[in-house]
All heavy atoms as a GROMACS GRO file, in nm:
protein
  603
    1MET      N    1  -5.040  -0.094  -1.919
    1MET     CA    2  -4.902  -0.058  -1.925
    1MET      C    3  -4.860   0.002  -1.790
    1MET      O    4  -4.928   0.085  -1.734
    1MET     CB    5  -4.885   0.045  -2.038
    1MET     CG    6  -4.745   0.092  -2.052
    1MET     SD    7  -4.722   0.179  -2.207
    1MET     CE    8  -4.712   0.343  -2.150
    2LEU      N    9  -4.743  -0.041  -1.741
    2LEU     CA   10  -4.693   0.008  -1.613
    2LEU      C   11  -4.609   0.133  -1.634
    2LEU      O   12  -4.530   0.140  -1.727
    2LEU     CB   13  -4.608  -0.098  -1.544
    2LEU     CG   14  -4.681  -0.223  -1.498
    2LEU    CD1   15  -4.582  -0.324  -1.446
    2LEU    CD2   16  -4.781  -0.188  -1.392
    3GLN      N   17  -4.626   0.227  -1.550
    3GLN     CA   18  -4.548   0.350  -1.559
    3GLN      C   19  -4.446   0.354  -1.445
    3GLN      O   20  -4.475   0.309  -1.334
    3GLN     CB   21  -4.638   0.474  -1.547
    3GLN     CG   22  -4.716   0.504  -1.671
    3GLN     CD   23  -4.788   0.637  -1.655
    3GLN    OE1   24  -4.823   0.675  -1.545
    3GLN    NE2   25  -4.810   0.704  -1.766
    4ALA      N   26  -4.330   0.407  -1.478
    4ALA     CA   27  -4.228   0.424  -1.375
    4ALA      C   28  -4.274   0.535  -1.281
    4ALA      O   29  -4.343   0.628  -1.324
    4ALA     CB   30  -4.095   0.460  -1.438
    5PRO      N   31  -4.238   0.526  -1.155
    5PRO     CA   32  -4.277   0.632  -1.064
    5PRO      C   33  -4.217   0.765  -1.108
    5PRO      O   34  -4.108   0.771  -1.162
    5PRO     CB   35  -4.219   0.590  -0.929
    5PRO     CG   36  -4.134   0.472  -0.954
    5PRO     CD   37  -4.160   0.422  -1.092
    6ALA      N   38  -4.293   0.869  -1.089
    6ALA     CA   39  -4.247   1.003  -1.128
    6ALA      C   40  -4.126   1.042  -1.045
    6ALA      O   41  -4.124   1.023  -0.925
    6ALA     CB   42  -4.360   1.104  -1.110
    7ARG      N   43  -4.026   1.095  -1.112
    7ARG     CA   44  -3.906   1.138  -1.041
    7ARG      C   45  -3.919   1.285  -1.004
    7ARG      O   46  -3.965   1.367  -1.082
    7ARG     CB   47  -3.783   1.121  -1.130
    7ARG     CG   48  -3.749   0.978  -1.154
    7ARG     CD   49  -3.620   0.970  -1.230
    7ARG     NE   50  -3.585   0.830  -1.247
    7ARG     CZ   51  -3.482   0.789  -1.314
    7ARG    NH1   52  -3.404   0.874  -1.374
    7ARG    NH2   53  -3.456   0.661  -1.325
    8ASN      N   54  -3.876   1.312  -0.888
    8ASN     CA   55  -3.876   1.450  -0.841
    8ASN      C   56  -3.750   1.517  -0.895
    8ASN      O   57  -3.640   1.482  -0.861
    8ASN     CB   58  -3.877   1.451  -0.688
    8ASN     CG   59  -3.886   1.591  -0.631
    8ASN    OD1   60  -3.887   1.688  -0.706
    8ASN    ND2   61  -3.895   1.601  -0.501
    9GLN      N   62  -3.768   1.616  -0.982
    9GLN     CA   63  -3.654   1.682  -1.046
    9GLN      C   64  -3.564   1.749  -0.944
    9GLN      O   65  -3.445   1.756  -0.963
    9GLN     CB   66  -3.701   1.784  -1.147
    9GLN     CG   67  -3.724   1.727  -1.284
    9GLN     CD   68  -3.750   1.837  -1.383
    9GLN    OE1   69  -3.834   1.923  -1.360
    9GLN    NE2   70  -3.678   1.835  -1.493
   10GLU      N   71  -3.618   1.796  -0.837
   10GLU     CA   72  -3.539   1.868  -0.738
   10GLU      C   73  -3.434   1.777  -0.674
   10GLU      O   74  -3.329   1.824  -0.634
   10GLU     CB   75  -3.629   1.927  -0.631
   10GLU     CG   76  -3.715   2.040  -0.683
   10GLU     CD   77  -3.803   2.095  -0.574
   10GLU    OE1   78  -3.750   2.131  -0.468
   10GLU    OE2   79  -3.924   2.102  -0.596
   11SER      N   80  -3.460   1.648  -0.665
   11SER     CA   81  -3.363   1.559  -0.601
   11SER      C   82  -3.238   1.541  -0.686
   11SER      O   83  -3.136   1.496  -0.637
   11SER     CB   84  -3.427   1.423  -0.572
   11SER     OG   85  -3.461   1.360  -0.695
   12PHE      N   86  -3.243   1.576  -0.813
   12PHE     CA   87  -3.129   1.561  -0.901
   12PHE      C   88  -3.052   1.691  -0.919
   12PHE      O   89  -2.949   1.694  -0.983
   12PHE     CB   90  -3.172   1.507  -1.038
   12PHE     CG   91  -3.226   1.367  -1.031
   12PHE    CD1   92  -3.361   1.343  -1.038
   12PHE    CD2   93  -3.141   1.260  -1.015
   12PHE    CE1   94  -3.410   1.215  -1.030
   12PHE    CE2   95  -3.189   1.131  -1.007
   12PHE     CZ   96  -3.324   1.108  -1.014
   13MET      N   97  -3.104   1.796  -0.864
   13MET     CA   98  -3.039   1.926  -0.878
   13MET      C   99  -2.938   1.943  -0.764
   13MET      O  100  -2.972   1.925  -0.648
   13MET     CB  101  -3.142   2.039  -0.871
   13MET     CG  102  -3.254   2.030  -0.971
   13MET     SD  103  -3.215   2.102  -1.129
   13MET     CE  104  -3.177   2.267  -1.087
   14PRO      N  105  -2.814   1.978  -0.798
   14PRO     CA  106  -2.718   2.001  -0.690
   14PRO      C  107  -2.754   2.127  -0.612
   14PRO      O  108  -2.801   2.226  -0.667
   14PRO     CB  109  -2.585   2.018  -0.763
   14PRO     CG  110  -2.622   2.058  -0.902
   14PRO     CD  111  -2.756   1.997  -0.929
   15ILE      N  112  -2.732   2.120  -0.484
   15ILE     CA  113  -2.764   2.233  -0.397
   15ILE      C  114  -2.633   2.299  -0.356
   15ILE      O  115  -2.546   2.234  -0.298
   15ILE     CB  116  -2.842   2.188  -0.273
   15ILE    CG1  117  -2.975   2.125  -0.315
   15ILE    CG2  118  -2.866   2.304  -0.178
   15ILE    CD1  119  -3.050   2.061  -0.202
   16ALA      N  120  -2.618   2.424  -0.386
   16ALA     CA  121  -2.498   2.498  -0.347
   16ALA      C  122  -2.508   2.536  -0.200
   16ALA      O  123  -2.603   2.602  -0.160
   16ALA     CB  124  -2.480   2.621  -0.433
   17GLN      N  125  -2.413   2.490  -0.121
   17GLN     CA  126  -2.416   2.520   0.021
   17GLN      C  127  -2.299   2.608   0.062
   17GLN      O  128  -2.279   2.633   0.179
   17GLN     CB  129  -2.417   2.392   0.102
   17GLN     CG  130  -2.541   2.310   0.078
   17GLN     CD  131  -2.547   2.188   0.169
   17GLN    OE1  132  -2.465   2.171   0.256
   17GLN    NE2  133  -2.645   2.105   0.147
   18HIS      N  134  -2.221   2.654  -0.032
   18HIS     CA  135  -2.107   2.739   0.000
   18HIS      C  136  -2.150   2.885  -0.002
   18HIS      O  137  -2.207   2.932  -0.098
   18HIS     CB  138  -1.994   2.720  -0.101
   18HIS     CG  139  -1.943   2.580  -0.105
   18HIS    ND1  140  -1.863   2.528  -0.005
   18HIS    CD2  141  -1.958   2.480  -0.194
   18HIS    CE1  142  -1.833   2.404  -0.034
   18HIS    NE2  143  -1.890   2.372  -0.148
   19SER      N  144  -2.124   2.952   0.107
   19SER     CA  145  -2.159   3.093   0.110
   19SER      C  146  -2.045   3.179   0.056
   19SER      O  147  -2.065   3.292   0.017
   19SER     CB  148  -2.195   3.136   0.251
   19SER     OG  149  -2.086   3.115   0.337
   20GLN      N  150  -1.922   3.122   0.057
   20GLN     CA  151  -1.806   3.194   0.006
   20GLN      C  152  -1.743   3.111  -0.105
   20GLN      O  153  -1.751   2.988  -0.103
   20GLN     CB  154  -1.703   3.215   0.115
   20GLN     CG  155  -1.752   3.300   0.230
   20GLN     CD  156  -1.646   3.311   0.338
   20GLN    OE1  157  -1.544   3.247   0.334
   20GLN    NE2  158  -1.674   3.394   0.438
   21PRO      N  159  -1.679   3.175  -0.202
   21PRO     CA  160  -1.613   3.098  -0.306
   21PRO      C  161  -1.496   3.019  -0.248
   21PRO      O  162  -1.431   3.064  -0.153
   21PRO     CB  163  -1.566   3.204  -0.406
   21PRO     CG  164  -1.565   3.331  -0.330
   21PRO     CD  165  -1.667   3.318  -0.221
   22GLU      N  166  -1.472   2.901  -0.305
   22GLU     CA  167  -1.360   2.819  -0.258
   22GLU      C  168  -1.228   2.881  -0.301
   22GLU      O  169  -1.218   2.934  -0.411
   22GLU     CB  170  -1.371   2.678  -0.316
   22GLU     CG  171  -1.445   2.584  -0.227
   22GLU     CD  172  -1.430   2.440  -0.272
   22GLU    OE1  173  -1.318   2.397  -0.302
   22GLU    OE2  174  -1.533   2.374  -0.277
   23PRO      N  175  -1.127   2.873  -0.214
   23PRO     CA  176  -0.998   2.928  -0.254
   23PRO      C  177  -0.934   2.840  -0.362
   23PRO      O  178  -0.966   2.722  -0.373
   23PRO     CB  179  -0.916   2.923  -0.125
   23PRO     CG  180  -0.983   2.820  -0.041
   23PRO     CD  181  -1.128   2.820  -0.082
   24PRO      N  182  -0.844   2.897  -0.441
   24PRO     CA  183  -0.779   2.816  -0.544
   24PRO      C  184  -0.696   2.705  -0.480
   24PRO      O  185  -0.649   2.719  -0.368
   24PRO     CB  186  -0.689   2.916  -0.618
   24PRO     CG  187  -0.696   3.042  -0.543
   24PRO     CD  188  -0.803   3.034  -0.441
   25PRO      N  189  -0.678   2.594  -0.551
   25PRO     CA  190  -0.607   2.479  -0.493
   25PRO      C  191  -0.465   2.511  -0.446
   25PRO      O  192  -0.420   2.455  -0.348
   25PRO     CB  193  -0.604   2.377  -0.607
   25PRO     CG  194  -0.714   2.416  -0.698
   25PRO     CD  195  -0.731   2.564  -0.682
   26HIS      N  196  -0.397   2.604  -0.512
   26HIS     CA  197  -0.260   2.633  -0.469
   26HIS      C  198  -0.255   2.710  -0.337
   26HIS      O  199  -0.149   2.717  -0.275
   26HIS     CB  200  -0.184   2.708  -0.580
   26HIS     CG  201  -0.241   2.842  -0.613
   26HIS    ND1  202  -0.342   2.856  -0.706
   26HIS    CD2  203  -0.214   2.965  -0.566
   26HIS    CE1  204  -0.374   2.984  -0.714
   26HIS    NE2  205  -0.298   3.052  -0.632
   27ASP      N  206  -0.366   2.764  -0.291
   27ASP     CA  207  -0.369   2.834  -0.162
   27ASP      C  208  -0.408   2.744  -0.046
   27ASP      O  209  -0.392   2.783   0.070
   27ASP     CB  210  -0.469   2.950  -0.167
   27ASP     CG  211  -0.420   3.068  -0.248
   27ASP    OD1  212  -0.299   3.071  -0.279
   27ASP    OD2  213  -0.501   3.156  -0.280
   28LEU      N  214  -0.456   2.625  -0.073
   28LEU     CA  215  -0.507   2.538   0.032
   28LEU      C  216  -0.401   2.499   0.136
   28LEU      O  217  -0.430   2.502   0.255
   28LEU     CB  218  -0.572   2.414  -0.028
   28LEU     CG  219  -0.701   2.440  -0.106
   28LEU    CD1  220  -0.755   2.312  -0.165
   28LEU    CD2  221  -0.805   2.506  -0.019
   29PRO      N  222  -0.278   2.461   0.096
   29PRO     CA  223  -0.180   2.427   0.201
   29PRO      C  224  -0.150   2.544   0.295
   29PRO      O  225  -0.138   2.524   0.417
   29PRO     CB  226  -0.055   2.387   0.122
   29PRO     CG  227  -0.106   2.344  -0.010
   29PRO     CD  228  -0.226   2.431  -0.036
   30ALA      N  229  -0.138   2.664   0.243
   30ALA     CA  230  -0.111   2.780   0.329
   30ALA      C  231  -0.228   2.804   0.424
   30ALA      O  232  -0.208   2.835   0.542
   30ALA     CB  233  -0.086   2.903   0.244
   31LEU      N  234  -0.350   2.790   0.375
   31LEU     CA  235  -0.467   2.808   0.461
   31LEU      C  236  -0.474   2.700   0.567
   31LEU      O  237  -0.513   2.725   0.681
   31LEU     CB  238  -0.594   2.809   0.376
   31LEU     CG  239  -0.609   2.927   0.280
   31LEU    CD1  240  -0.731   2.908   0.191
   31LEU    CD2  241  -0.619   3.057   0.356
   32GLU      N  242  -0.436   2.577   0.531
   32GLU     CA  243  -0.434   2.466   0.626
   32GLU      C  244  -0.332   2.493   0.736
   32GLU      O  245  -0.357   2.466   0.853
   32GLU     CB  246  -0.404   2.335   0.554
   32GLU     CG  247  -0.402   2.214   0.643
   32GLU     CD  248  -0.537   2.174   0.697
   32GLU    OE1  249  -0.639   2.231   0.658
   32GLU    OE2  250  -0.541   2.082   0.782
   33ALA      N  251  -0.215   2.547   0.700
   33ALA     CA  252  -0.112   2.578   0.799
   33ALA      C  253  -0.163   2.682   0.898
   33ALA      O  254  -0.142   2.668   1.020
   33ALA     CB  255   0.014   2.628   0.730
   34VAL      N  256  -0.233   2.782   0.850
   34VAL     CA  257  -0.289   2.885   0.938
   34VAL      C  258  -0.396   2.823   1.028
   34VAL      O  259  -0.401   2.850   1.149
   34VAL     CB  260  -0.348   3.001   0.856
   34VAL    CG1  261  -0.428   3.097   0.943
   34VAL    CG2  262  -0.237   3.075   0.783
   35ARG      N  263  -0.480   2.738   0.971
   35ARG     CA  264  -0.586   2.673   1.049
   35ARG      C  265  -0.527   2.588   1.162
   35ARG      O  266  -0.573   2.593   1.276
   35ARG     CB  267  -0.674   2.587   0.959
   35ARG     CG  268  -0.797   2.532   1.030
   35ARG     CD  269  -0.868   2.426   0.948
   35ARG     NE  270  -0.787   2.306   0.929
   35ARG     CZ  271  -0.771   2.212   1.023
   35ARG    NH1  272  -0.825   2.224   1.141
   35ARG    NH2  273  -0.697   2.106   0.997
   36ILE      N  274  -0.424   2.510   1.130
   36ILE     CA  275  -0.362   2.423   1.231
   36ILE      C  276  -0.295   2.508   1.340
   36ILE      O  277  -0.306   2.478   1.459
   36ILE     CB  278  -0.261   2.327   1.167
   36ILE    CG1  279  -0.333   2.228   1.074
   36ILE    CG2  280  -0.182   2.251   1.272
   36ILE    CD1  281  -0.240   2.146   0.988
   37GLY      N  282  -0.226   2.615   1.298
   37GLY     CA  283  -0.162   2.703   1.396
   37GLY      C  284  -0.263   2.768   1.488
   37GLY      O  285  -0.239   2.778   1.610
   38ASP      N  286  -0.376   2.809   1.434
   38ASP     CA  287  -0.480   2.870   1.517
   38ASP      C  288  -0.542   2.767   1.612
   38ASP      O  289  -0.578   2.800   1.725
   38ASP     CB  290  -0.589   2.932   1.430
   38ASP     CG  291  -0.543   3.059   1.360
   38ASP    OD1  292  -0.438   3.115   1.400
   38ASP    OD2  293  -0.611   3.100   1.264
   39ALA      N  294  -0.555   2.644   1.564
   39ALA     CA  295  -0.613   2.538   1.649
   39ALA      C  296  -0.521   2.503   1.765
   39ALA      O  297  -0.566   2.455   1.869
   39ALA     CB  298  -0.643   2.414   1.565
   40ALA      N  299  -0.390   2.525   1.750
   40ALA     CA  300  -0.294   2.491   1.854
   40ALA      C  301  -0.287   2.598   1.963
   40ALA      O  302  -0.240   2.569   2.074
   40ALA     CB  303  -0.156   2.472   1.792
   41LYS      N  304  -0.333   2.718   1.935
   41LYS     CA  305  -0.320   2.828   2.032
   41LYS      C  306  -0.385   2.801   2.168
   41LYS      O  307  -0.326   2.834   2.271
   41LYS     CB  308  -0.374   2.957   1.971
   41LYS     CG  309  -0.281   3.017   1.868
   41LYS     CD  310  -0.337   3.145   1.812
   41LYS     CE  311  -0.244   3.198   1.703
   41LYS     NZ  312  -0.296   3.320   1.643
   42PRO      N  313  -0.505   2.743   2.174
   42PRO     CA  314  -0.567   2.724   2.306
   42PRO      C  315  -0.498   2.618   2.393
   42PRO      O  316  -0.518   2.616   2.514
   42PRO     CB  317  -0.710   2.680   2.276
   42PRO     CG  318  -0.728   2.683   2.130
   42PRO     CD  319  -0.597   2.710   2.067
   43PHE      N  320  -0.414   2.535   2.334
   43PHE     CA  321  -0.349   2.430   2.411
   43PHE      C  322  -0.233   2.487   2.494
   43PHE      O  323  -0.165   2.579   2.452
   43PHE     CB  324  -0.294   2.320   2.319
   43PHE     CG  325  -0.399   2.235   2.256
   43PHE    CD1  326  -0.448   2.264   2.130
   43PHE    CD2  327  -0.451   2.125   2.324
   43PHE    CE1  328  -0.546   2.187   2.072
   43PHE    CE2  329  -0.548   2.047   2.266
   43PHE     CZ  330  -0.597   2.078   2.141
   44LEU      N  331  -0.214   2.430   2.611
   44LEU     CA  332  -0.100   2.466   2.693
   44LEU      C  333   0.026   2.408   2.630
   44LEU      O  334   0.020   2.309   2.557
   44LEU     CB  335  -0.118   2.411   2.835
   44LEU     CG  336  -0.234   2.470   2.915
   44LEU    CD1  337  -0.248   2.397   3.048
   44LEU    CD2  338  -0.213   2.619   2.938
   45PRO      N  339   0.141   2.469   2.657
   45PRO     CA  340   0.265   2.412   2.602
   45PRO      C  341   0.279   2.265   2.644
   45PRO      O  342   0.256   2.229   2.759
   45PRO     CB  343   0.374   2.498   2.666
   45PRO     CG  344   0.307   2.628   2.696
   45PRO     CD  345   0.165   2.592   2.731
   46GLY      N  346   0.311   2.184   2.547
   46GLY     CA  347   0.324   2.041   2.572
   46GLY      C  348   0.337   1.966   2.441
   46GLY      O  349   0.354   2.025   2.334
   47LEU      N  350   0.330   1.834   2.450
   47LEU     CA  351   0.351   1.750   2.333
   47LEU      C  352   0.247   1.772   2.224
   47LEU      O  353   0.281   1.779   2.105
   47LEU     CB  354   0.353   1.602   2.375
   47LEU     CG  355   0.470   1.560   2.462
   47LEU    CD1  356   0.455   1.413   2.504
   47LEU    CD2  357   0.601   1.581   2.390
   48GLN      N  358   0.120   1.782   2.262
   48GLN     CA  359   0.015   1.797   2.161
   48GLN      C  360   0.028   1.930   2.087
   48GLN      O  361   0.018   1.936   1.965
   48GLN     CB  362  -0.123   1.785   2.224
   48GLN     CG  363  -0.234   1.784   2.121
   48GLN     CD  364  -0.370   1.756   2.184
   48GLN    OE1  365  -0.384   1.759   2.304
   48GLN    NE2  366  -0.468   1.728   2.101
   49ARG      N  367   0.050   2.038   2.161
   49ARG     CA  368   0.066   2.169   2.098
   49ARG      C  369   0.190   2.172   2.009
   49ARG      O  370   0.186   2.223   1.897
   49ARG     CB  371   0.075   2.278   2.204
   49ARG     CG  372   0.088   2.415   2.144
   49ARG     CD  373   0.094   2.522   2.249
   49ARG     NE  374   0.104   2.652   2.186
   49ARG     CZ  375   0.106   2.766   2.249
   49ARG    NH1  376   0.095   2.767   2.380
   49ARG    NH2  377   0.118   2.878   2.184
   50ASP      N  378   0.300   2.115   2.058
   50ASP     CA  379   0.423   2.111   1.978
   50ASP      C  380   0.402   2.033   1.849
   50ASP      O  381   0.450   2.073   1.743
   50ASP     CB  382   0.537   2.049   2.058
   50ASP     CG  383   0.584   2.138   2.171
   50ASP    OD1  384   0.550   2.259   2.171
   50ASP    OD2  385   0.656   2.088   2.261
   51ALA      N  386   0.330   1.922   1.857
   51ALA     CA  387   0.303   1.841   1.738
   51ALA      C  388   0.218   1.918   1.637
   51ALA      O  389   0.244   1.913   1.516
   51ALA     CB  390   0.234   1.711   1.776
   52MET      N  391   0.120   1.991   1.687
   52MET     CA  392   0.033   2.069   1.597
   52MET      C  393   0.111   2.182   1.531
   52MET      O  394   0.097   2.208   1.411
   52MET     CB  395  -0.088   2.123   1.673
   52MET     CG  396  -0.184   2.015   1.716
   52MET     SD  397  -0.318   2.080   1.817
   52MET     CE  398  -0.424   2.148   1.690
   53LEU      N  399   0.195   2.252   1.609
   53LEU     CA  400   0.274   2.361   1.553
   53LEU      C  401   0.377   2.309   1.453
   53LEU      O  402   0.404   2.373   1.351
   53LEU     CB  403   0.341   2.440   1.664
   53LEU     CG  404   0.247   2.521   1.755
   53LEU    CD1  405   0.323   2.583   1.870
   53LEU    CD2  406   0.172   2.626   1.675
   54ARG      N  407   0.433   2.191   1.482
   54ARG     CA  408   0.529   2.131   1.388
   54ARG      C  409   0.459   2.097   1.257
   54ARG      O  410   0.513   2.122   1.148
   54ARG     CB  411   0.591   2.006   1.449
   54ARG     CG  412   0.695   1.942   1.360
   54ARG     CD  413   0.765   1.827   1.432
   54ARG     NE  414   0.880   1.782   1.358
   54ARG     CZ  415   0.875   1.691   1.261
   54ARG    NH1  416   0.761   1.635   1.227
   54ARG    NH2  417   0.985   1.657   1.196
   55LYS      N  418   0.339   2.041   1.265
   55LYS     CA  419   0.265   2.008   1.144
   55LYS      C  420   0.233   2.135   1.066
   55LYS      O  421   0.243   2.137   0.942
   55LYS     CB  422   0.136   1.934   1.178
   55LYS     CG  423   0.058   1.891   1.056
   55LYS     CD  424  -0.062   1.807   1.090
   55LYS     CE  425  -0.133   1.766   0.963
   55LYS     NZ  426  -0.247   1.680   0.991
   56ALA      N  427   0.196   2.242   1.134
   56ALA     CA  428   0.166   2.369   1.066
   56ALA      C  429   0.291   2.420   0.994
   56ALA      O  430   0.282   2.467   0.880
   56ALA     CB  431   0.116   2.472   1.167
   57ARG      N  432   0.408   2.411   1.058
   57ARG     CA  433   0.532   2.455   0.993
   57ARG      C  434   0.565   2.368   0.871
   57ARG      O  435   0.609   2.420   0.767
   57ARG     CB  436   0.649   2.451   1.092
   57ARG     CG  437   0.649   2.566   1.189
   57ARG     CD  438   0.780   2.576   1.266
   57ARG     NE  439   0.818   2.452   1.334
   57ARG     CZ  440   0.780   2.418   1.456
   57ARG    NH1  441   0.704   2.499   1.526
   57ARG    NH2  442   0.819   2.304   1.510
   58LEU      N  443   0.544   2.237   0.883
   58LEU     CA  444   0.571   2.147   0.770
   58LEU      C  445   0.480   2.177   0.652
   58LEU      O  446   0.524   2.179   0.536
   58LEU     CB  447   0.555   2.001   0.813
   58LEU     CG  448   0.663   1.945   0.904
   58LEU    CD1  449   0.624   1.806   0.952
   58LEU    CD2  450   0.796   1.941   0.832
   59VAL      N  451   0.352   2.200   0.678
   59VAL     CA  452   0.258   2.231   0.571
   59VAL      C  453   0.293   2.365   0.507
   59VAL      O  454   0.288   2.380   0.384
   59VAL     CB  455   0.113   2.231   0.624
   59VAL    CG1  456   0.016   2.284   0.522
   59VAL    CG2  457   0.072   2.090   0.667
   60GLU      N  458   0.334   2.462   0.589
   60GLU     CA  459   0.372   2.593   0.536
   60GLU      C  460   0.498   2.580   0.450
   60GLU      O  461   0.507   2.641   0.342
   60GLU     CB  462   0.395   2.691   0.649
   60GLU     CG  463   0.421   2.832   0.602
   60GLU     CD  464   0.435   2.930   0.716
   60GLU    OE1  465   0.439   2.889   0.833
   60GLU    OE2  466   0.441   3.050   0.686
   61THR      N  467   0.595   2.501   0.495
   61THR     CA  468   0.716   2.479   0.417
   61THR      C  469   0.684   2.411   0.285
   61THR      O  470   0.736   2.450   0.179
   61THR     CB  471   0.817   2.395   0.497
   61THR    OG1  472   0.847   2.464   0.618
   61THR    CG2  473   0.945   2.370   0.419
   62ALA      N  474   0.597   2.312   0.288
   62ALA     CA  475   0.556   2.244   0.165
   62ALA      C  476   0.488   2.341   0.069
   62ALA      O  477   0.509   2.334  -0.052
   62ALA     CB  478   0.463   2.127   0.198
   63SER      N  479   0.411   2.433   0.124
   63SER     CA  480   0.344   2.533   0.040
   63SER      C  481   0.447   2.623  -0.029
   63SER      O  482   0.435   2.653  -0.148
   63SER     CB  483   0.250   2.617   0.126
   63SER     OG  484   0.194   2.722   0.052
   64HIS      N  485   0.549   2.664   0.046
   64HIS     CA  486   0.654   2.750  -0.012
   64HIS      C  487   0.733   2.675  -0.119
   64HIS      O  488   0.766   2.731  -0.224
   64HIS     CB  489   0.748   2.801   0.096
   64HIS     CG  490   0.687   2.904   0.185
   64HIS    ND1  491   0.640   3.025   0.139
   64HIS    CD2  492   0.663   2.904   0.318
   64HIS    CE1  493   0.591   3.094   0.240
   64HIS    NE2  494   0.604   3.023   0.350
   65ILE      N  495   0.763   2.548  -0.094
   65ILE     CA  496   0.835   2.467  -0.194
   65ILE      C  497   0.751   2.451  -0.320
   65ILE      O  498   0.801   2.463  -0.432
   65ILE     CB  499   0.875   2.331  -0.135
   65ILE    CG1  500   0.982   2.351  -0.028
   65ILE    CG2  501   0.924   2.235  -0.243
   65ILE    CD1  502   1.015   2.225   0.051
   66ASN      N  503   0.622   2.427  -0.302
   66ASN     CA  504   0.532   2.414  -0.417
   66ASN      C  505   0.526   2.544  -0.497
   66ASN      O  506   0.529   2.542  -0.621
   66ASN     CB  507   0.393   2.373  -0.372
   66ASN     CG  508   0.303   2.338  -0.487
   66ASN    OD1  509   0.345   2.269  -0.580
   66ASN    ND2  510   0.180   2.386  -0.483
   67ASP      N  511   0.519   2.656  -0.428
   67ASP     CA  512   0.519   2.786  -0.497
   67ASP      C  513   0.648   2.804  -0.576
   67ASP      O  514   0.646   2.853  -0.689
   67ASP     CB  515   0.503   2.901  -0.397
   67ASP     CG  516   0.364   2.909  -0.338
   67ASP    OD1  517   0.272   2.846  -0.393
   67ASP    OD2  518   0.349   2.978  -0.235
   68TRP      N  519   0.759   2.765  -0.517
   68TRP     CA  520   0.888   2.778  -0.584
   68TRP      C  521   0.895   2.689  -0.708
   68TRP      O  522   0.938   2.731  -0.815
   68TRP     CB  523   1.001   2.744  -0.487
   68TRP     CG  524   1.136   2.744  -0.550
   68TRP    CD1  525   1.205   2.852  -0.597
   68TRP    CD2  526   1.218   2.630  -0.576
   68TRP    NE1  527   1.326   2.812  -0.648
   68TRP    CE2  528   1.337   2.675  -0.637
   68TRP    CE3  529   1.204   2.494  -0.552
   68TRP    CZ2  530   1.438   2.590  -0.675
   68TRP    CZ3  531   1.306   2.409  -0.589
   68TRP    CH2  532   1.421   2.458  -0.650
   69LEU      N  533   0.849   2.563  -0.693
   69LEU     CA  534   0.855   2.470  -0.805
   69LEU      C  535   0.763   2.508  -0.920
   69LEU      O  536   0.791   2.477  -1.036
   69LEU     CB  537   0.822   2.328  -0.758
   69LEU     CG  538   0.928   2.262  -0.671
   69LEU    CD1  539   0.876   2.129  -0.617
   69LEU    CD2  540   1.056   2.242  -0.749
   70THR      N  541   0.653   2.573  -0.889
   70THR     CA  542   0.557   2.609  -0.994
   70THR      C  543   0.575   2.752  -1.043
   70THR      O  544   0.495   2.799  -1.124
   70THR     CB  545   0.413   2.589  -0.946
   70THR    OG1  546   0.392   2.665  -0.828
   70THR    CG2  547   0.384   2.442  -0.918
   71SER      N  548   0.679   2.820  -0.996
   71SER     CA  549   0.700   2.959  -1.038
   71SER      C  550   0.742   2.963  -1.185
   71SER      O  551   0.810   2.873  -1.233
   71SER     CB  552   0.805   3.027  -0.950
   71SER     OG  553   0.932   2.971  -0.976
   72PRO      N  554   0.702   3.068  -1.256
   72PRO     CA  555   0.735   3.077  -1.398
   72PRO      C  556   0.884   3.100  -1.423
   72PRO      O  557   0.934   3.071  -1.531
   72PRO     CB  558   0.652   3.195  -1.448
   72PRO     CG  559   0.619   3.274  -1.326
   72PRO     CD  560   0.618   3.178  -1.211
   73GLY      N  561   0.958   3.148  -1.324
   73GLY     CA  562   1.100   3.176  -1.343
   73GLY      C  563   1.188   3.052  -1.332
   73GLY      O  564   1.305   3.056  -1.367
   74LEU      N  565   1.132   2.943  -1.284
   74LEU     CA  566   1.211   2.821  -1.268
   74LEU      C  567   1.235   2.756  -1.403
   74LEU      O  568   1.144   2.735  -1.481
   74LEU     CB  569   1.137   2.724  -1.175
   74LEU     CG  570   1.214   2.599  -1.133
   74LEU    CD1  571   1.334   2.638  -1.048
   74LEU    CD2  572   1.123   2.507  -1.054
   75ARG      N  573   1.361   2.724  -1.432
   75ARG     CA  574   1.396   2.662  -1.559
   75ARG      C  575   1.455   2.525  -1.533
   75ARG      O  576   1.515   2.501  -1.430
   75ARG     CB  577   1.497   2.747  -1.635
   75ARG     CG  578   1.437   2.876  -1.686
   75ARG     CD  579   1.535   2.948  -1.772
   75ARG     NE  580   1.569   3.070  -1.699
   75ARG     CZ  581   1.681   3.136  -1.710
   75ARG    NH1  582   1.775   3.094  -1.790
   75ARG    NH2  583   1.702   3.245  -1.641
   76THR      N  584   1.440   2.436  -1.630
   76THR     CA  585   1.498   2.303  -1.618
   76THR      C  586   1.649   2.313  -1.630
   76THR      O  587   1.701   2.400  -1.700
   76THR     CB  588   1.445   2.208  -1.727
   76THR    OG1  589   1.473   2.265  -1.854
   76THR    CG2  590   1.295   2.186  -1.713
   77PRO      N  591   1.723   2.225  -1.562
   77PRO     CA  592   1.869   2.230  -1.571
   77PRO      C  593   1.914   2.202  -1.714
   77PRO      O  594   1.855   2.123  -1.786
   77PRO     CB  595   1.916   2.120  -1.479
   77PRO     CG  596   1.798   2.076  -1.402
   77PRO     CD  597   1.676   2.124  -1.472
   78SER      N  598   2.023   2.268  -1.757
   78SER     CA  599   2.073   2.246  -1.893
   78SER      C  600   2.204   2.170  -1.891
   78SER      O  601   2.271   2.158  -1.794
   78SER     CB  602   2.091   2.378  -1.966
   78SER     OG  603   2.168   2.467  -1.889
   0.00000   0.00000   0.00000
């Protein structure tokens, strides 16, 4: 009788590589805006820096709109 090769149990176990807990999904756009803004700081004023700062503002605005739309005080039009 042929036996299947023994499986190493460790290869099927997920390995946690996060040292910090992940932020909640609703905070991700705001964190992304901060990350993009920080990444733009070392650049000299110019097209690339302006594009990065514009993207950071757009992501931040989208985050604020999302917060407004998901707020408990928002009611459907009657």
